[in-house]
All heavy atoms as a GROMACS GRO file, in nm:
protein
  592
    1VAL      N    1   0.085  -0.118   0.000
    1VAL     CA    2   0.000   0.000   0.000
    1VAL      C    3   0.089   0.124   0.000
    1VAL      O    4   0.189   0.129   0.071
    1VAL     CB    5  -0.093   0.001   0.124
    1VAL    CG1    6  -0.172   0.128   0.130
    1VAL    CG2    7  -0.183  -0.120   0.123
    2LYS      N    8   0.051   0.222  -0.083
    2LYS     CA    9   0.127   0.346  -0.094
    2LYS      C   10   0.034   0.463  -0.060
    2LYS      O   11  -0.080   0.468  -0.107
    2LYS     CB   12   0.181   0.362  -0.234
    2LYS     CG   13   0.257   0.492  -0.256
    2LYS     CD   14   0.296   0.510  -0.401
    2LYS     CE   15   0.434   0.454  -0.421
    2LYS     NZ   16   0.487   0.479  -0.554
    3LYS      N   17   0.084   0.557   0.021
    3LYS     CA   18   0.007   0.676   0.056
    3LYS      C   19   0.037   0.785  -0.045
    3LYS      O   20   0.153   0.817  -0.072
    3LYS     CB   21   0.045   0.724   0.196
    3LYS     CG   22  -0.028   0.848   0.240
    3LYS     CD   23   0.014   0.890   0.380
    3LYS     CE   24  -0.056   1.016   0.422
    3LYS     NZ   25  -0.013   1.060   0.556
    4LEU      N   26  -0.067   0.845  -0.101
    4LEU     CA   27  -0.054   0.956  -0.196
    4LEU      C   28  -0.126   1.077  -0.140
    4LEU      O   29  -0.238   1.067  -0.092
    4LEU     CB   30  -0.115   0.918  -0.332
    4LEU     CG   31  -0.056   0.796  -0.401
    4LEU    CD1   32  -0.140   0.761  -0.522
    4LEU    CD2   33   0.087   0.822  -0.441
    5ASN      N   34  -0.062   1.193  -0.147
    5ASN     CA   35  -0.122   1.317  -0.101
    5ASN      C   36  -0.175   1.394  -0.221
    5ASN      O   37  -0.101   1.424  -0.313
    5ASN     CB   38  -0.020   1.402  -0.026
    5ASN     CG   39   0.026   1.333   0.101
    5ASN    OD1   40  -0.057   1.288   0.179
    5ASN    ND2   41   0.155   1.323   0.121
    6PHE      N   42  -0.304   1.426  -0.218
    6PHE     CA   43  -0.367   1.497  -0.329
    6PHE      C   44  -0.400   1.641  -0.295
    6PHE      O   45  -0.410   1.725  -0.381
    6PHE     CB   46  -0.493   1.424  -0.375
    6PHE     CG   47  -0.461   1.299  -0.450
    6PHE    CD1   48  -0.469   1.175  -0.388
    6PHE    CD2   49  -0.420   1.304  -0.581
    6PHE    CE1   50  -0.439   1.060  -0.457
    6PHE    CE2   51  -0.389   1.189  -0.651
    6PHE     CZ   52  -0.399   1.067  -0.589
    7ALA      N   53  -0.423   1.671  -0.173
    7ALA     CA   54  -0.454   1.808  -0.130
    7ALA      C   55  -0.386   1.829   0.004
    7ALA      O   56  -0.325   1.739   0.059
    7ALA     CB   57  -0.605   1.828  -0.121
    8GLU      N   58  -0.401   1.950   0.056
    8GLU     CA   59  -0.330   1.987   0.178
    8GLU      C   60  -0.354   1.888   0.292
    8GLU      O   61  -0.262   1.845   0.358
    8GLU     CB   62  -0.373   2.128   0.220
    8GLU     CG   63  -0.285   2.186   0.328
    8GLU     CD   64  -0.317   2.332   0.350
    8GLU    OE1   65  -0.322   2.407   0.251
    8GLU    OE2   66  -0.337   2.368   0.467
    9ASN      N   67  -0.478   1.852   0.316
    9ASN     CA   68  -0.510   1.761   0.425
    9ASN      C   69  -0.583   1.637   0.375
    9ASN      O   70  -0.667   1.582   0.444
    9ASN     CB   71  -0.595   1.831   0.531
    9ASN     CG   72  -0.518   1.940   0.601
    9ASN    OD1   73  -0.402   1.920   0.637
    9ASN    ND2   74  -0.579   2.054   0.619
   10GLU      N   75  -0.551   1.593   0.255
   10GLU     CA   76  -0.621   1.480   0.196
   10GLU      C   77  -0.521   1.379   0.145
   10GLU      O   78  -0.430   1.412   0.069
   10GLU     CB   79  -0.710   1.527   0.080
   10GLU     CG   80  -0.790   1.419   0.017
   10GLU     CD   81  -0.875   1.470  -0.098
   10GLU    OE1   82  -0.905   1.590  -0.102
   10GLU    OE2   83  -0.910   1.388  -0.184
   11ALA      N   84  -0.538   1.255   0.187
   11ALA     CA   85  -0.450   1.147   0.142
   11ALA      C   86  -0.536   1.034   0.085
   11ALA      O   87  -0.654   1.021   0.118
   11ALA     CB   88  -0.365   1.095   0.257
   12ARG      N   89  -0.474   0.956   0.000
   12ARG     CA   90  -0.540   0.840  -0.059
   12ARG      C   91  -0.441   0.726  -0.054
   12ARG      O   92  -0.321   0.746  -0.073
   12ARG     CB   93  -0.580   0.871  -0.203
   12ARG     CG   94  -0.648   0.759  -0.273
   12ARG     CD   95  -0.694   0.803  -0.411
   12ARG     NE   96  -0.752   0.693  -0.482
   12ARG     CZ   97  -0.821   0.705  -0.592
   12ARG    NH1   98  -0.841   0.824  -0.644
   12ARG    NH2   99  -0.870   0.600  -0.652
   13TYR      N  100  -0.489   0.607  -0.029
   13TYR     CA  101  -0.404   0.489  -0.023
   13TYR      C  102  -0.436   0.398  -0.140
   13TYR      O  103  -0.553   0.373  -0.169
   13TYR     CB  104  -0.423   0.415   0.110
   13TYR     CG  105  -0.380   0.497   0.228
   13TYR    CD1  106  -0.466   0.587   0.288
   13TYR    CD2  107  -0.250   0.488   0.277
   13TYR    CE1  108  -0.426   0.665   0.396
   13TYR    CE2  109  -0.209   0.565   0.384
   13TYR     CZ  110  -0.298   0.653   0.443
   13TYR     OH  111  -0.257   0.729   0.548
   14GLU      N  112  -0.330   0.353  -0.209
   14GLU     CA  113  -0.349   0.265  -0.324
   14GLU      C  114  -0.265   0.140  -0.307
   14GLU      O  115  -0.155   0.144  -0.252
   14GLU     CB  116  -0.307   0.335  -0.453
   14GLU     CG  117  -0.392   0.453  -0.489
   14GLU     CD  118  -0.355   0.513  -0.623
   14GLU    OE1  119  -0.240   0.500  -0.666
   14GLU    OE2  120  -0.444   0.573  -0.683
   15LEU      N  121  -0.317   0.032  -0.359
   15LEU     CA  122  -0.244  -0.094  -0.360
   15LEU      C  123  -0.136  -0.087  -0.467
   15LEU      O  124  -0.164  -0.049  -0.582
   15LEU     CB  125  -0.340  -0.210  -0.388
   15LEU     CG  126  -0.282  -0.349  -0.387
   15LEU    CD1  127  -0.224  -0.382  -0.249
   15LEU    CD2  128  -0.389  -0.450  -0.425
   16VAL      N  129  -0.013  -0.117  -0.431
   16VAL     CA  130   0.097  -0.113  -0.526
   16VAL      C  131   0.106  -0.248  -0.596
   16VAL      O  132   0.125  -0.350  -0.532
   16VAL     CB  133   0.230  -0.081  -0.454
   16VAL    CG1  134   0.345  -0.082  -0.554
   16VAL    CG2  135   0.222   0.053  -0.383
   17ILE      N  136   0.089  -0.245  -0.728
   17ILE     CA  137   0.097  -0.367  -0.809
   17ILE      C  138   0.208  -0.349  -0.911
   17ILE      O  139   0.212  -0.249  -0.982
   17ILE     CB  140  -0.037  -0.394  -0.881
   17ILE    CG1  141  -0.149  -0.410  -0.778
   17ILE    CG2  142  -0.027  -0.516  -0.970
   17ILE    CD1  143  -0.287  -0.419  -0.839
   18SER      N  144   0.297  -0.445  -0.919
   18SER     CA  145   0.408  -0.437  -1.013
   18SER      C  146   0.355  -0.423  -1.155
   18SER      O  147   0.267  -0.496  -1.198
   18SER     CB  148   0.495  -0.563  -1.002
   18SER     OG  149   0.601  -0.558  -1.093
   19GLY      N  150   0.409  -0.326  -1.230
   19GLY     CA  151   0.369  -0.304  -1.368
   19GLY      C  152   0.238  -0.228  -1.382
   19GLY      O  153   0.190  -0.207  -1.491
   20GLY      N  154   0.179  -0.184  -1.272
   20GLY     CA  155   0.052  -0.114  -1.278
   20GLY      C  156   0.067   0.036  -1.265
   20GLY      O  157  -0.011   0.099  -1.196
   21HIS      N  158   0.168   0.094  -1.331
   21HIS     CA  159   0.195   0.236  -1.319
   21HIS      C  160   0.082   0.318  -1.382
   21HIS      O  161   0.034   0.289  -1.490
   21HIS     CB  162   0.328   0.268  -1.390
   21HIS     CG  163   0.369   0.409  -1.373
   21HIS    ND1  164   0.422   0.457  -1.256
   21HIS    CD2  165   0.364   0.514  -1.458
   21HIS    CE1  166   0.448   0.585  -1.270
   21HIS    NE2  167   0.413   0.621  -1.391
   22HIS      N  168   0.039   0.423  -1.310
   22HIS     CA  169  -0.065   0.511  -1.362
   22HIS      C  170  -0.048   0.651  -1.303
   22HIS      O  171   0.034   0.672  -1.216
   22HIS     CB  172  -0.204   0.455  -1.328
   22HIS     CG  173  -0.232   0.446  -1.182
   22HIS    ND1  174  -0.196   0.338  -1.106
   22HIS    CD2  175  -0.291   0.534  -1.098
   22HIS    CE1  176  -0.233   0.359  -0.980
   22HIS    NE2  177  -0.290   0.477  -0.972
   23HIS      N  178  -0.125   0.744  -1.355
   23HIS     CA  179  -0.120   0.883  -1.314
   23HIS      C  180  -0.260   0.924  -1.268
   23HIS      O  181  -0.353   0.844  -1.274
   23HIS     CB  182  -0.072   0.971  -1.428
   23HIS     CG  183   0.058   0.926  -1.486
   23HIS    ND1  184   0.177   0.938  -1.419
   23HIS    CD2  185   0.088   0.865  -1.603
   23HIS    CE1  186   0.275   0.889  -1.493
   23HIS    NE2  187   0.223   0.843  -1.605
   24HIS      N  188  -0.276   1.050  -1.227
   24HIS     CA  189  -0.404   1.095  -1.173
   24HIS      C  190  -0.445   1.230  -1.228
   24HIS      O  191  -0.363   1.320  -1.244
   24HIS     CB  192  -0.395   1.107  -1.020
   24HIS     CG  193  -0.361   0.978  -0.954
   24HIS    ND1  194  -0.232   0.941  -0.925
   24HIS    CD2  195  -0.440   0.876  -0.914
   24HIS    CE1  196  -0.232   0.822  -0.868
   24HIS    NE2  197  -0.357   0.780  -0.861
   25MET      N  198  -0.577   1.242  -1.256
   25MET     CA  199  -0.640   1.369  -1.289
   25MET      C  200  -0.734   1.400  -1.172
   25MET      O  201  -0.817   1.316  -1.136
   25MET     CB  202  -0.719   1.359  -1.419
   25MET     CG  203  -0.629   1.343  -1.540
   25MET     SD  204  -0.720   1.341  -1.696
   25MET     CE  205  -0.776   1.171  -1.699
   26ILE      N  206  -0.720   1.518  -1.112
   26ILE     CA  207  -0.795   1.555  -0.994
   26ILE      C  208  -0.885   1.674  -1.026
   26ILE      O  209  -0.838   1.778  -1.072
   26ILE     CB  210  -0.701   1.591  -0.876
   26ILE    CG1  211  -0.613   1.470  -0.842
   26ILE    CG2  212  -0.780   1.634  -0.754
   26ILE    CD1  213  -0.471   1.486  -0.879
   27CYS      N  214  -1.015   1.658  -1.001
   27CYS     CA  215  -1.110   1.767  -1.021
   27CYS      C  216  -1.101   1.863  -0.903
   27CYS      O  217  -1.115   1.823  -0.788
   27CYS     CB  218  -1.252   1.714  -1.036
   27CYS     SG  219  -1.372   1.846  -1.063
   28LEU      N  220  -1.076   1.990  -0.932
   28LEU     CA  221  -1.064   2.092  -0.829
   28LEU      C  222  -1.199   2.134  -0.771
   28LEU      O  223  -1.204   2.204  -0.671
   28LEU     CB  224  -0.992   2.215  -0.885
   28LEU     CG  225  -0.846   2.192  -0.925
   28LEU    CD1  226  -0.792   2.314  -0.997
   28LEU    CD2  227  -0.762   2.159  -0.803
   29HIS      N  228  -1.309   2.090  -0.833
   29HIS     CA  229  -1.442   2.129  -0.788
   29HIS      C  230  -1.503   2.025  -0.695
   29HIS      O  231  -1.546   2.058  -0.585
   29HIS     CB  232  -1.534   2.156  -0.907
   29HIS     CG  233  -1.477   2.260  -0.999
   29HIS    ND1  234  -1.481   2.395  -0.972
   29HIS    CD2  235  -1.413   2.247  -1.116
   29HIS    CE1  236  -1.422   2.461  -1.069
   29HIS    NE2  237  -1.380   2.374  -1.159
   30CYS      N  238  -1.507   1.900  -0.739
   30CYS     CA  239  -1.574   1.795  -0.660
   30CYS      C  240  -1.475   1.699  -0.593
   30CYS      O  241  -1.514   1.619  -0.510
   30CYS     CB  242  -1.672   1.716  -0.746
   30CYS     SG  243  -1.592   1.612  -0.872
   31GLY      N  244  -1.347   1.707  -0.632
   31GLY     CA  245  -1.247   1.620  -0.572
   31GLY      C  246  -1.236   1.483  -0.636
   31GLY      O  247  -1.158   1.399  -0.591
   32ASN      N  248  -1.312   1.458  -0.742
   32ASN     CA  249  -1.306   1.331  -0.812
   32ASN      C  250  -1.163   1.305  -0.862
   32ASN      O  251  -1.097   1.396  -0.911
   32ASN     CB  252  -1.404   1.331  -0.931
   32ASN     CG  253  -1.412   1.196  -0.999
   32ASN    OD1  254  -1.397   1.091  -0.937
   32ASN    ND2  255  -1.437   1.199  -1.128
   33ILE      N  256  -1.115   1.183  -0.848
   33ILE     CA  257  -0.982   1.145  -0.893
   33ILE      C  258  -0.996   1.038  -1.000
   33ILE      O  259  -1.057   0.934  -0.976
   33ILE     CB  260  -0.895   1.094  -0.777
   33ILE    CG1  261  -0.878   1.205  -0.673
   33ILE    CG2  262  -0.759   1.046  -0.829
   33ILE    CD1  263  -0.811   1.160  -0.545
   34ILE      N  264  -0.940   1.065  -1.117
   34ILE     CA  265  -0.946   0.972  -1.230
   34ILE      C  266  -0.805   0.917  -1.251
   34ILE      O  267  -0.710   0.992  -1.271
   34ILE     CB  268  -0.994   1.043  -1.358
   34ILE    CG1  269  -1.132   1.106  -1.335
   34ILE    CG2  270  -0.995   0.947  -1.476
   34ILE    CD1  271  -1.173   1.206  -1.440
   35GLU      N  272  -0.791   0.786  -1.246
   35GLU     CA  273  -0.662   0.721  -1.272
   35GLU      C  274  -0.652   0.695  -1.421
   35GLU      O  275  -0.750   0.658  -1.486
   35GLU     CB  276  -0.653   0.590  -1.195
   35GLU     CG  277  -0.655   0.609  -1.046
   35GLU     CD  278  -0.645   0.477  -0.970
   35GLU    OE1  279  -0.654   0.369  -1.032
   35GLU    OE2  280  -0.631   0.483  -0.848
   36PHE      N  281  -0.532   0.715  -1.478
   36PHE     CA  282  -0.512   0.686  -1.619
   36PHE      C  283  -0.369   0.640  -1.645
   36PHE      O  284  -0.277   0.669  -1.569
   36PHE     CB  285  -0.544   0.809  -1.706
   36PHE     CG  286  -0.442   0.920  -1.696
   36PHE    CD1  287  -0.342   0.932  -1.791
   36PHE    CD2  288  -0.447   1.012  -1.592
   36PHE    CE1  289  -0.248   1.034  -1.783
   36PHE    CE2  290  -0.355   1.114  -1.583
   36PHE     CZ  291  -0.254   1.125  -1.678
   37SER      N  292  -0.353   0.566  -1.752
   37SER     CA  293  -0.221   0.523  -1.800
   37SER      C  294  -0.201   0.584  -1.937
   37SER      O  295  -0.297   0.611  -2.009
   37SER     CB  296  -0.215   0.371  -1.812
   37SER     OG  297  -0.230   0.312  -1.686
   38SER      N  298  -0.076   0.608  -1.974
   38SER     CA  299  -0.048   0.670  -2.103
   38SER      C  300   0.083   0.618  -2.160
   38SER      O  301   0.189   0.638  -2.102
   38SER     CB  302  -0.039   0.822  -2.085
   38SER     OG  303   0.011   0.883  -2.202
   39ASP      N  304   0.072   0.549  -2.275
   39ASP     CA  305   0.193   0.504  -2.343
   39ASP      C  306   0.280   0.622  -2.383
   39ASP      O  307   0.402   0.615  -2.379
   39ASP     CB  308   0.157   0.422  -2.468
   39ASP     CG  309   0.095   0.287  -2.433
   39ASP    OD1  310   0.116   0.238  -2.320
   39ASP    OD2  311   0.025   0.231  -2.520
   40TYR      N  312   0.217   0.733  -2.422
   40TYR     CA  313   0.290   0.853  -2.461
   40TYR      C  314   0.376   0.903  -2.346
   40TYR      O  315   0.495   0.933  -2.364
   40TYR     CB  316   0.194   0.962  -2.507
   40TYR     CG  317   0.262   1.093  -2.534
   40TYR    CD1  318   0.335   1.112  -2.652
   40TYR    CD2  319   0.257   1.196  -2.441
   40TYR    CE1  320   0.400   1.233  -2.676
   40TYR    CE2  321   0.321   1.316  -2.465
   40TYR     CZ  322   0.392   1.334  -2.582
   40TYR     OH  323   0.458   1.452  -2.606
   41LEU      N  324   0.319   0.912  -2.225
   41LEU     CA  325   0.396   0.959  -2.109
   41LEU      C  326   0.507   0.861  -2.073
   41LEU      O  327   0.617   0.902  -2.036
   41LEU     CB  328   0.305   0.982  -1.989
   41LEU     CG  329   0.215   1.105  -1.996
   41LEU    CD1  330   0.123   1.110  -1.875
   41LEU    CD2  331   0.297   1.232  -2.005
   42GLU      N  332   0.480   0.732  -2.086
   42GLU     CA  333   0.583   0.631  -2.057
   42GLU      C  334   0.702   0.648  -2.152
   42GLU      O  335   0.818   0.644  -2.111
   42GLU     CB  336   0.525   0.491  -2.066
   42GLU     CG  337   0.417   0.459  -1.965
   42GLU     CD  338   0.463   0.470  -1.820
   42GLU    OE1  339   0.578   0.432  -1.790
   42GLU    OE2  340   0.384   0.518  -1.738
   43LYS      N  341   0.674   0.670  -2.280
   43LYS     CA  342   0.781   0.690  -2.379
   43LYS      C  343   0.857   0.819  -2.352
   43LYS      O  344   0.978   0.824  -2.368
   43LYS     CB  345   0.724   0.687  -2.520
   43LYS     CG  346   0.679   0.550  -2.562
   43LYS     CD  347   0.617   0.549  -2.699
   43LYS     CE  348   0.569   0.408  -2.730
   43LYS     NZ  349   0.493   0.400  -2.853
   44LEU      N  350   0.784   0.924  -2.312
   44LEU     CA  351   0.848   1.051  -2.278
   44LEU      C  352   0.943   1.032  -2.160
   44LEU      O  353   1.057   1.080  -2.162
   44LEU     CB  354   0.743   1.157  -2.244
   44LEU     CG  355   0.794   1.291  -2.195
   44LEU    CD1  356   0.878   1.360  -2.302
   44LEU    CD2  357   0.678   1.379  -2.152
   45GLU      N  358   0.898   0.960  -2.058
   45GLU     CA  359   0.982   0.934  -1.940
   45GLU      C  360   1.108   0.856  -1.979
   45GLU      O  361   1.219   0.890  -1.935
   45GLU     CB  362   0.902   0.856  -1.836
   45GLU     CG  363   0.789   0.938  -1.776
   45GLU     CD  364   0.684   0.853  -1.707
   45GLU    OE1  365   0.707   0.731  -1.686
   45GLU    OE2  366   0.578   0.908  -1.671
   46GLU      N  367   1.092   0.755  -2.063
   46GLU     CA  368   1.208   0.677  -2.109
   46GLU      C  369   1.304   0.765  -2.187
   46GLU      O  370   1.426   0.754  -2.172
   46GLU     CB  371   1.161   0.560  -2.195
   46GLU     CG  372   1.087   0.453  -2.118
   46GLU     CD  373   1.021   0.350  -2.209
   46GLU    OE1  374   1.045   0.353  -2.332
   46GLU    OE2  375   0.945   0.267  -2.155
   47GLY      N  376   1.251   0.853  -2.273
   47GLY     CA  377   1.334   0.944  -2.351
   47GLY      C  378   1.411   1.041  -2.262
   47GLY      O  379   1.528   1.071  -2.288
   48LEU      N  380   1.347   1.091  -2.159
   48LEU     CA  381   1.415   1.181  -2.066
   48LEU      C  382   1.528   1.110  -1.993
   48LEU      O  383   1.638   1.166  -1.977
   48LEU     CB  384   1.316   1.239  -1.965
   48LEU     CG  385   1.216   1.340  -2.021
   48LEU    CD1  386   1.108   1.370  -1.918
   48LEU    CD2  387   1.287   1.467  -2.064
   49GLU      N  388   1.502   0.989  -1.950
   49GLU     CA  389   1.607   0.912  -1.883
   49GLU      C  390   1.727   0.893  -1.975
   49GLU      O  391   1.842   0.912  -1.935
   49GLU     CB  392   1.555   0.774  -1.840
   49GLU     CG  393   1.466   0.777  -1.719
   49GLU     CD  394   1.420   0.638  -1.680
   49GLU    OE1  395   1.367   0.565  -1.767
   49GLU    OE2  396   1.437   0.603  -1.562
   50SER      N  397   1.699   0.858  -2.100
   50SER     CA  398   1.806   0.836  -2.197
   50SER      C  399   1.882   0.964  -2.230
   50SER      O  400   2.004   0.968  -2.231
   50SER     CB  401   1.747   0.775  -2.325
   50SER     OG  402   1.845   0.757  -2.423
   51SER      N  403   1.807   1.072  -2.255
   51SER     CA  404   1.868   1.200  -2.294
   51SER      C  405   1.958   1.258  -2.185
   51SER      O  406   2.060   1.320  -2.214
   51SER     CB  407   1.760   1.303  -2.327
   51SER     OG  408   1.691   1.264  -2.442
   52TYR      N  409   1.918   1.238  -2.060
   52TYR     CA  410   1.992   1.298  -1.949
   52TYR      C  411   2.075   1.197  -1.870
   52TYR      O  412   2.130   1.230  -1.766
   52TYR     CB  413   1.895   1.371  -1.855
   52TYR     CG  414   1.835   1.493  -1.921
   52TYR    CD1  415   1.712   1.487  -1.985
   52TYR    CD2  416   1.903   1.614  -1.921
   52TYR    CE1  417   1.657   1.598  -2.046
   52TYR    CE2  418   1.850   1.726  -1.982
   52TYR     CZ  419   1.727   1.716  -2.045
   52TYR     OH  420   1.673   1.828  -2.106
   53ASN      N  421   2.083   1.073  -1.922
   53ASN     CA  422   2.157   0.968  -1.854
   53ASN      C  423   2.117   0.965  -1.706
   53ASN      O  424   2.199   0.977  -1.616
   53ASN     CB  425   2.308   0.988  -1.869
   53ASN     CG  426   2.385   0.865  -1.826
   53ASN    OD1  427   2.334   0.754  -1.830
   53ASN    ND2  428   2.508   0.886  -1.783
   54PHE      N  429   1.985   0.952  -1.684
   54PHE     CA  430   1.927   0.962  -1.551
   54PHE      C  431   1.842   0.840  -1.523
   54PHE      O  432   1.764   0.797  -1.609
   54PHE     CB  433   1.839   1.088  -1.546
   54PHE     CG  434   1.777   1.115  -1.412
   54PHE    CD1  435   1.850   1.175  -1.311
   54PHE    CD2  436   1.645   1.082  -1.387
   54PHE    CE1  437   1.793   1.201  -1.188
   54PHE    CE2  438   1.586   1.108  -1.265
   54PHE     CZ  439   1.661   1.168  -1.165
   55GLU      N  440   1.858   0.782  -1.406
   55GLU     CA  441   1.776   0.668  -1.368
   55GLU      C  442   1.662   0.716  -1.279
   55GLU      O  443   1.684   0.757  -1.165
   55GLU     CB  444   1.859   0.564  -1.292
   55GLU     CG  445   1.777   0.443  -1.253
   55GLU     CD  446   1.855   0.343  -1.171
   55GLU    OE1  447   1.971   0.372  -1.133
   55GLU    OE2  448   1.800   0.236  -1.142
   56MET      N  449   1.541   0.714  -1.334
   56MET     CA  450   1.424   0.758  -1.260
   56MET      C  451   1.378   0.645  -1.169
   56MET      O  452   1.351   0.534  -1.215
   56MET     CB  453   1.312   0.795  -1.357
   56MET     CG  454   1.200   0.869  -1.294
   56MET     SD  455   1.068   0.919  -1.410
   56MET     CE  456   1.155   0.968  -1.556
   57LEU      N  457   1.373   0.671  -1.042
   57LEU     CA  458   1.332   0.570  -0.945
   57LEU      C  459   1.184   0.582  -0.908
   57LEU      O  460   1.118   0.483  -0.878
   57LEU     CB  461   1.418   0.578  -0.820
   57LEU     CG  462   1.568   0.559  -0.842
   57LEU    CD1  463   1.645   0.580  -0.713
   57LEU    CD2  464   1.596   0.422  -0.901
   58GLU      N  465   1.135   0.704  -0.910
   58GLU     CA  466   0.996   0.727  -0.872
   58GLU      C  467   0.952   0.862  -0.924
   58GLU      O  468   1.032   0.955  -0.935
   58GLU     CB  469   0.985   0.723  -0.720
   58GLU     CG  470   0.847   0.716  -0.666
   58GLU     CD  471   0.845   0.687  -0.517
   58GLU    OE1  472   0.950   0.689  -0.451
   58GLU    OE2  473   0.735   0.664  -0.467
   59HIS      N  474   0.826   0.874  -0.959
   59HIS     CA  475   0.771   1.002  -1.000
   59HIS      C  476   0.619   0.998  -0.988
   59HIS      O  477   0.559   0.891  -0.980
   59HIS     CB  478   0.811   1.038  -1.144
   59HIS     CG  479   0.743   0.953  -1.246
   59HIS    ND1  480   0.784   0.826  -1.273
   59HIS    CD2  481   0.637   0.978  -1.324
   59HIS    CE1  482   0.704   0.775  -1.367
   59HIS    NE2  483   0.614   0.865  -1.398
   60TYR      N  484   0.557   1.116  -0.986
   60TYR     CA  485   0.413   1.129  -0.976
   60TYR      C  486   0.368   1.237  -1.072
   60TYR      O  487   0.426   1.344  -1.077
   60TYR     CB  488   0.371   1.171  -0.834
   60TYR     CG  489   0.422   1.079  -0.727
   60TYR    CD1  490   0.537   1.111  -0.656
   60TYR    CD2  491   0.357   0.960  -0.698
   60TYR    CE1  492   0.586   1.026  -0.558
   60TYR    CE2  493   0.406   0.874  -0.600
   60TYR     CZ  494   0.520   0.908  -0.531
   60TYR     OH  495   0.568   0.824  -0.435
   61ILE      N  496   0.266   1.206  -1.150
   61ILE     CA  497   0.208   1.306  -1.237
   61ILE      C  498   0.064   1.326  -1.192
   61ILE      O  499  -0.016   1.231  -1.187
   61ILE     CB  500   0.214   1.265  -1.385
   61ILE    CG1  501   0.360   1.258  -1.428
   61ILE    CG2  502   0.134   1.362  -1.472
   61ILE    CD1  503   0.381   1.212  -1.570
   62LYS      N  504   0.030   1.450  -1.156
   62LYS     CA  505  -0.105   1.486  -1.114
   62LYS      C  506  -0.150   1.602  -1.202
   62LYS      O  507  -0.083   1.704  -1.212
   62LYS     CB  508  -0.107   1.530  -0.968
   62LYS     CG  509  -0.062   1.425  -0.871
   62LYS     CD  510  -0.060   1.483  -0.730
   62LYS     CE  511   0.016   1.393  -0.636
   62LYS     NZ  512   0.031   1.454  -0.503
   63LEU      N  513  -0.263   1.584  -1.268
   63LEU     CA  514  -0.321   1.688  -1.352
   63LEU      C  515  -0.444   1.742  -1.281
   63LEU      O  516  -0.530   1.665  -1.239
   63LEU     CB  517  -0.357   1.631  -1.489
   63LEU     CG  518  -0.243   1.561  -1.564
   63LEU    CD1  519  -0.295   1.494  -1.689
   63LEU    CD2  520  -0.132   1.659  -1.596
   64PHE      N  521  -0.454   1.873  -1.267
   64PHE     CA  522  -0.564   1.936  -1.196
   64PHE      C  523  -0.653   2.013  -1.293
   64PHE      O  524  -0.603   2.081  -1.382
   64PHE     CB  525  -0.510   2.031  -1.088
   64PHE     CG  526  -0.430   1.962  -0.982
   64PHE    CD1  527  -0.293   1.945  -0.997
   64PHE    CD2  528  -0.492   1.913  -0.868
   64PHE    CE1  529  -0.218   1.881  -0.899
   64PHE    CE2  530  -0.418   1.849  -0.770
   64PHE     CZ  531  -0.281   1.833  -0.785
   65GLY      N  532  -0.783   2.000  -1.275
   65GLY     CA  533  -0.876   2.070  -1.363
   65GLY      C  534  -1.019   2.041  -1.323
   65GLY      O  535  -1.050   2.027  -1.205
   66SER      N  536  -1.108   2.032  -1.424
   66SER     CA  537  -1.251   2.008  -1.402
   66SER      C  538  -1.292   1.879  -1.470
   66SER      O  539  -1.268   1.862  -1.590
   66SER     CB  540  -1.334   2.122  -1.461
   66SER     OG  541  -1.301   2.243  -1.398
   67CYS      N  542  -1.360   1.791  -1.395
   67CYS     CA  543  -1.411   1.668  -1.454
   67CYS      C  544  -1.531   1.699  -1.544
   67CYS      O  545  -1.582   1.812  -1.545
   67CYS     CB  546  -1.449   1.566  -1.345
   67CYS     SG  547  -1.594   1.612  -1.248
   68ARG      N  548  -1.576   1.601  -1.619
   68ARG     CA  549  -1.686   1.619  -1.714
   68ARG      C  550  -1.812   1.673  -1.644
   68ARG      O  551  -1.877   1.763  -1.695
   68ARG     CB  552  -1.717   1.486  -1.783
   68ARG     CG  553  -1.831   1.496  -1.883
   68ARG     CD  554  -1.856   1.365  -1.954
   68ARG     NE  555  -1.739   1.334  -2.034
   68ARG     CZ  556  -1.706   1.213  -2.076
   68ARG    NH1  557  -1.781   1.111  -2.045
   68ARG    NH2  558  -1.597   1.194  -2.148
   69GLU      N  559  -1.846   1.615  -1.529
   69GLU     CA  560  -1.966   1.656  -1.458
   69GLU      C  561  -1.959   1.802  -1.413
   69GLU      O  562  -2.057   1.875  -1.416
   69GLU     CB  563  -1.993   1.564  -1.339
   69GLU     CG  564  -2.035   1.424  -1.378
   69GLU     CD  565  -1.919   1.336  -1.423
   69GLU    OE1  566  -1.803   1.369  -1.392
   69GLU    OE2  567  -1.944   1.236  -1.491
   70CYS      N  568  -1.842   1.846  -1.368
   70CYS     CA  569  -1.828   1.984  -1.316
   70CYS      C  570  -1.812   2.088  -1.426
   70CYS      O  571  -1.825   2.207  -1.401
   70CYS     CB  572  -1.709   1.991  -1.220
   70CYS     SG  573  -1.738   1.899  -1.065
   71GLN      N  574  -1.789   2.046  -1.549
   71GLN     CA  575  -1.777   2.140  -1.661
   71GLN      C  576  -1.912   2.193  -1.706
   71GLN      O  577  -1.921   2.292  -1.775
   71GLN     CB  578  -1.707   2.074  -1.779
   71GLN     CG  579  -1.561   2.047  -1.755
   71GLN     CD  580  -1.498   1.972  -1.870
   71GLN    OE1  581  -1.540   1.985  -1.985
   71GLN    NE2  582  -1.396   1.893  -1.841
   72HIS      N  583  -2.020   2.125  -1.666
   72HIS     CA  584  -2.155   2.165  -1.711
   72HIS      C  585  -2.218   2.262  -1.617
   72HIS      O  586  -2.209   2.268  -1.504
   72HIS     CB  587  -2.243   2.042  -1.728
   72HIS     CG  588  -2.196   1.958  -1.841
   72HIS    ND1  589  -2.118   1.847  -1.822
   72HIS    CD2  590  -2.212   1.969  -1.974
   72HIS    CE1  591  -2.090   1.792  -1.939
   72HIS    NE2  592  -2.145   1.864  -2.033
   0.00000   0.00000   0.00000
């Protein structure tokens, strides 16, 4: 289990599964959290590691905005 902080006083716990890497989109209005995976982001991360001769051990991508329901 991994603890993730999404807001100042808000935490979420997720089960860590090998090979199950994903990112999060967080709605600033209702707090809804959408998990997503992206081959494009994975390739970008690999390219950055290669370009900068850097071994990435851990990272978090959080996108903040409005979910579909809150856009209406």
